[in-house]
C-alpha positions as CSV (number, residue, x, y, z in Angstrom):
1,M,41.0,69.1,80.2
2,A,37.7,67.6,79.1
3,I,35.0,67.3,81.7
4,N,32.4,64.6,81.5
5,F,28.9,64.8,82.8
6,L,26.3,62.1,83.5
7,N,23.6,62.1,80.9
8,T,19.9,61.8,81.8
9,V,20.0,58.0,82.2
10,G,23.2,58.0,84.4
11,N,25.8,57.1,81.7
12,T,29.0,58.8,80.8
13,T,32.0,58.1,78.5
14,F,35.6,59.1,79.2
15,A,38.1,59.5,76.4
16,G,41.1,59.1,78.6
17,N,42.1,57.6,82.0
18,V,40.1,57.9,85.1
19,T,42.1,58.8,88.2
20,L,40.8,57.8,91.6
21,D,41.3,59.6,94.9
22,G,43.1,57.7,97.7
23,D,45.7,55.2,96.8
24,G,44.5,55.1,93.2
25,K,44.8,51.3,93.1
26,L,41.4,50.0,94.1
27,L,37.8,50.5,92.8
28,K,35.4,50.1,95.7
29,F,31.8,48.9,95.1
30,T,29.1,49.2,97.7
31,P,26.0,47.5,96.2
32,T,22.7,47.5,98.1
33,S,22.0,43.8,97.9
34,Y,25.4,42.2,97.8
35,D,28.7,42.2,99.7
36,D,30.9,45.2,99.4
37,V,33.9,44.5,97.2
38,E,37.2,46.1,96.1
39,L,38.6,45.5,92.6
40,G,42.1,46.4,91.7
41,I,45.8,45.8,92.1
42,D,47.5,45.7,95.5
43,S,50.6,44.1,97.0
44,N,49.0,40.7,96.4
45,G,48.5,41.2,92.6
46,F,45.1,41.6,90.9
47,V,42.4,41.1,93.4
48,I,38.6,41.0,93.9
49,Y,38.4,41.4,97.7
50,N,35.2,40.9,99.6
51,T,35.3,43.6,102.3
52,T,32.1,42.4,104.0
53,D,33.5,38.9,104.6
54,A,37.2,40.0,104.8
55,R,38.4,37.5,102.1
56,Y,39.8,37.4,98.6
57,D,37.1,36.2,96.2
58,L,39.8,36.1,93.5
59,K,43.5,36.8,93.6
60,I,46.0,36.5,90.8
61,N,49.6,36.9,91.9
62,G,52.3,38.5,89.9
63,D,53.6,35.0,89.1
64,G,50.3,34.1,87.4
65,N,49.0,31.8,90.2
66,A,45.4,32.3,91.1
67,T,43.4,31.8,94.3
68,F,39.6,31.5,94.3
69,A,37.3,31.6,97.3
70,G,35.0,29.0,95.9
71,T,34.8,26.1,93.5
72,V,36.0,26.6,89.9
73,Y,33.7,25.0,87.3
74,I,35.0,24.2,83.9
75,P,32.2,23.3,81.4
76,S,32.9,20.3,79.2
């Protein structure tokens, strides 16, 4: 088993998979100046879930349909 350590600037590289504690399905981010979010796969499909505002910012269901919390802009 290879063990990775952070280098002096806070970066690391993994050669294989990264396994998370808990349910292993969601990455949770808690930035200091933005809403807390979860990124992952749950029973709703692929999601970006805004835990601060309790809403899906982006949800892609298993059937390929997508739900967005805001306006979708398509440049011409």
